[in-house]
Every structure is written in structure tokens, then in C-alpha cells.
C-alpha positions in Angstrom: 0.0 0.0 0.0 1.4 3.3 -1.0 0.9 6.3 1.3 0.2 9.9 0.6 1.5 12.5 3.0 -1.5 14.9 2.6 -0.7 18.6 2.5 -2.8 19.4 5.5 -0.9 22.5 6.4 -2.3 24.5 3.5 -6.1 24.1 3.3 -6.3 27.7 2.0 -3.3 28.2 -0.2 -1.1 26.0 -2.4 0.5 23.0 -0.6 3.4 23.7 1.7 4.0 20.0 2.5 4.3 18.1 -0.7 2.9 14.6 -1.4 5.4 11.8 -0.5 5.1 8.4 -2.2 6.4 5.6 0.0 7.7 2.3 -1.4 5.4 -0.7 -1.2 7.2 -3.9 0.0 8.0 -6.2 -2.9 7.7 -3.6 -5.6 10.2 -1.6 -7.6 11.9 1.2 -5.7 9.8 4.2 -5.5 11.2 7.7 -6.2 13.1 9.1 -3.3 10.7 10.8 -0.8 10.9 14.5 -0.8 9.4 17.0 1.5 9.8 20.7 1.0 10.8 22.5 4.2 8.3 25.1 5.4 9.9 28.5 4.8 10.2 30.6 7.9 8.2 33.8 7.7 8.5 37.0 9.7 8.5 36.6 13.5 5.2 37.0 15.3 5.3 40.4 17.0 3.4 41.7 20.0 0.4 43.9 19.3 -1.1 46.7 21.4 -4.5 45.1 22.1 -5.6 48.2 24.1 -5.6 50.2 20.9 -8.0 47.9 19.2 -11.0 48.5 21.4 -11.8 51.8 23.1 -14.3 52.0 25.9 -16.3 55.2 26.5 -18.6 56.3 29.3 -21.0 59.2 28.9 -22.9 59.6 32.1 -24.8 56.3 32.6 -24.2 55.1 29.1 -21.3 52.9 28.1 -20.1 52.4 24.5 -17.2 50.8 22.7 -15.5 51.4 19.3 -13.3 49.0 17.4 -10.3 49.9 15.3 -11.1 47.6 12.3 -7.7 48.3 10.6 -5.7 47.3 13.7 -7.9 44.3 14.2 -7.4 43.2 10.6 -3.6 43.6 11.0 -3.6 41.3 14.0 -5.8 38.7 12.2 -3.4 38.8 9.3 -0.4 38.1 11.7 -2.3 35.3 13.5 -3.3 33.6 10.3 0.2 33.9 8.9 1.3 31.5 11.6 -1.9 29.6 12.7 -4.3 29.6 9.9 -3.8 25.8 9.6 -2.9 23.1 12.1 -0.2 22.7 13.4 0.8 26.4 13.7 4.2 27.4 12.6 6.3 29.7 14.8 10.1 30.1 15.1 10.0 29.9 18.9 7.8 28.6 21.7 7.7 32.1 23.1 6.1 33.4 19.8 3.5 30.7 19.9 2.6 31.5 23.5 2.3 35.2 22.7 0.0 34.5 19.8 -2.1 32.2 21.9 -2.4 34.8 24.6 -3.4 37.5 22.1 -5.9 35.3 20.4 -7.5 34.4 23.7 -7.6 38.0 25.0 -9.1 39.3 21.8 -11.6 36.4 21.8 -12.8 37.4 25.3 -13.1 41.0 24.4 -15.0 40.4 21.2 -17.3 37.8 22.9 -18.4 40.6 25.3 -18.9 43.2 22.6 -20.6 40.9 20.1 -22.9 39.2 22.6 -26.2 38.8 20.7 -29.2 40.5 22.3 -32.8 39.5 21.9 -34.3 41.7 19.3 -31.1 43.7 18.9 -29.4 44.6 15.7 -26.8 42.1 14.5 -23.1 43.2 14.4 -21.6 44.2 11.1 -20.7 41.2 8.9 -17.1 42.4 8.5 -16.7 42.3 12.3 -18.3 38.9 12.7 -15.9 37.6 10.0 -12.8 38.9 11.7 -14.0 37.5 15.1 -14.6 34.1 13.4 -11.1 34.1 12.0 -9.6 35.0 15.3 -11.4 32.1 17.0 -10.4 29.8 14.2 -6.8 30.5 14.7 -7.4 30.2 18.4 -8.7 26.7 17.8 -5.4 25.9 16.1 -3.6 27.4 19.1 -5.5 25.2 21.6 -7.4 28.1 23.1 -10.2 26.5 25.1 -13.7 27.0 23.6 -12.4 28.8 20.5 -13.8 26.2 18.1 -17.4 26.6 19.2 -17.0 30.4 19.3 -15.7 30.3 15.7 -18.7 28.3 14.7 -21.1 30.7 16.4 -19.6 33.7 14.6 -19.5 32.0 11.2 -23.1 30.9 11.6 -24.2 34.4 12.6 -22.3 35.9 9.6 -23.8 33.5 7.1 -27.3 33.9 8.6 -26.9 37.7 8.0 -25.2 37.4 4.7 -25.6 33.9 3.1 -23.7 34.8 0.0 -20.6 36.0 1.9 -18.0 34.3 -0.4 -15.0 34.4 2.0 -17.2 33.5 4.9 -18.3 30.3 3.2 -14.8 29.4 2.1 -13.2 30.0 5.5 -16.0 28.2 7.4 -15.6 25.2 5.1 -11.8 25.2 5.5 -12.3 25.5 9.3 -14.5 22.4 9.3 -12.1 20.5 7.0 -9.2 21.1 9.4 -11.0 19.7 12.4 -10.7 16.0 13.5 -14.1 14.9 12.2 -15.7 17.8 10.5 -14.9 17.1 6.8 -18.4 16.2 5.8 -19.7 19.4 7.4 -17.2 21.3 5.3 -18.6 20.3 2.0 -21.7 22.5 1.6 -19.8 25.6 2.6 -16.9 24.9 0.1 -19.4 24.1 -2.6 -21.2 27.4 -1.9 -18.0 29.3 -2.1 -17.3 27.7 -5.5 -20.8 28.5 -6.6 -20.2 32.1 -5.6 -16.9 32.3 -7.6 -14.1 31.4 -5.2 -11.9 29.2 -7.5 -9.4 28.5 -4.7 -12.0 26.6 -2.8 -11.6 23.8 -5.4 -8.3 23.1 -3.8 -9.7 23.2 -0.3 -12.5 20.8 -1.4 -9.9 18.5 -2.9 -8.0 18.2 0.3 -11.3 17.6 2.2 -12.2 14.8 -0.2 -8.7 13.3 0.4 -9.3 13.3 4.1 -12.7 11.6 3.5 -10.8 8.9 1.4 -12.8 10.0 -1.7 -9.9 10.2 -4.0 -11.8 10.3 -7.3 -13.7 13.3 -6.2 -10.5 14.9 -4.9 -8.9 14.4 -8.4 -11.9 16.1 -10.1 -11.6 19.1 -7.9 -7.8 19.3 -8.4 -8.2 19.2 -12.1 -10.7 22.0 -12.0 -8.4 24.0 -9.7 -5.4 23.4 -11.9 -7.4 24.5 -15.0 -7.9 27.9 -13.3 -4.5 28.0 -11.5 -2.1 26.1 -13.9 1.0 27.4 -12.3 0.5 25.6 -9.0 3.2 22.9 -9.1 2.3 21.7 -5.6 -1.3 20.9 -6.5 -0.1 19.2 -9.7 2.2 16.9 -7.7 -0.6 16.1 -5.3 -2.8 15.1 -8.3 0.0 12.9 -9.6 0.3 11.2 -6.2 -3.4 10.6 -6.1 -3.3 9.0 -9.5 -0.9 6.3 -8.1 -2.7 3.1 -7.3 -3.6 2.3 -3.7 -3.3 5.2 -1.3 -3.7 5.8 2.3 -3.7 9.2 3.9 -1.6 10.0 7.0 -1.5 13.2 9.0 2.2 13.8 9.5 4.4 16.8 10.0 8.2 16.4 10.0 7.6 12.7 9.9 5.5 12.5 13.0 1.8 11.9 13.3 -0.2 15.1 13.5 -3.8 15.5 14.7 -6.0 18.5 14.8 -6.6 20.2 18.2 -8.5 18.0 20.7 -11.0 20.9 21.5 -13.3 19.6 18.7 -16.4 21.5 17.7 -19.6 20.1 19.2 -22.1 21.7 16.9 -23.5 20.0 13.9 
């Protein structure tokens, strides 16, 4: 049985970990296994979280304002390191810092975005940012982040069902959980229907995880038709075309599983 090292670290972008074909006992030698090292990005830096949310008091009334640009910058930094599982940081200290910031922002936003009966829903853009923060928090093992992410995504898509990126990100979130691949399918399909061509790749990876390799190959071919320069996706398709495959979650040769704080909602 040949094995495929699925590129699970890049559900959103072209593969970072490339497919590896292992030799089956009793067969001709397989090509030497190759794995592309994950390039180190910029270090994760500390952010001034106090500048993101400003609290005001006017007599008996309390209000808060959010600096959306600052919040977006933090989300970008978090996702650069923890958009997929496992996260990639140069040091344990950087990972711990990102975890603290994701947890702190999550608590602040949970208070500000608490739904109220009969109240007006928060802006979709803000719900989307909150969902992405909690999704990275899930990958950073922040307790309860998975269900908070689901809540924000559900509120976002209830308010704006045709939110292209919201559907794509929610599908990718489910795909990266331990047992949520089936739940990912309708969101990824919706993102594709709405014009997000990169979701074909995410859907292909999801089908690989579901051991539905024929469907994965269909999605990869569509993706490559629209993104012909993606050499990593082409190598993945070639590996899937090899007879007899099994998928293993591995990073640096060691078994890798998604965070244990698995979502509970259906």
C-alpha cells in the first residue's frame, strides 16, 4: 500500500508540505521521498491590544469602538502562523504570545458581540474577523475557540448567506477539524458557486481526508485548470493517480492530529 502525505498545512493556499510516495514492499523502488521545508516567515510580533478596542462612558451610558484596521492587522499576523494546524512559529515564546493574544481578543469580542434578543446584528465584516480570530485560536489550543468560531460563522452567514470568503473560511475550518470534513462540503461548494476558485483546492483536500480520492482528483483538475502554475497541486494530483493510497496526517515525519478541542455543533 502506497501512502500519501497529505498537504494538510495548506487548506487555503497551495500546498506547503508536498505529497510523498512511499515504497510498497516487494515492488520496484519508489522515487526518493521529498518534502519541501516550510519556509520561515517573519517573527510573530506583540500587538497593542488596548488600541484595538476603546471603551467610553457618557454619564450612565457605556459604549465601545473597534479599530477595524488594527484588528485586521492582528488577524493577518495570526493567520500567517496559525491559519492551519499545526501552527508554525520560530519559537515557543512566539507561539505562547500568539495564543495569549488570540485568547484575549476572543474574550473582548465575545463581550462586545454578545447577541441580544431583538437587537441589531453586528456588522458582517466584524463577525468575519471575530470568526477568523477564534479559528486561529482553535489551532492554538485556546479553550472553547472552536465553538465560538462556529457561532460567529453561523451568525455571519445567517446575516449574509452569499458571503464568499465566509463560506470558504467556514468550510476550511471544518475541514481542518478532526471529524468535520463532511460538514465542510456545503460551505466549500457554496464558495465555489459564488466564484471562489481557490475553494476547489480546499475541497480536494477535504475529499482526500474523506478517502474519496476520485472526487478529490476532479476538484484538483478544475483547480489546476484555473491555476495552472500551482506545481504543488499538480504533484498532489500525480500522487493521487498512483494506485492504492492511504492518507496519514504527518508533520516532519511525526503523526499530527487537529486540536482536541473539537467542535460540538452539527
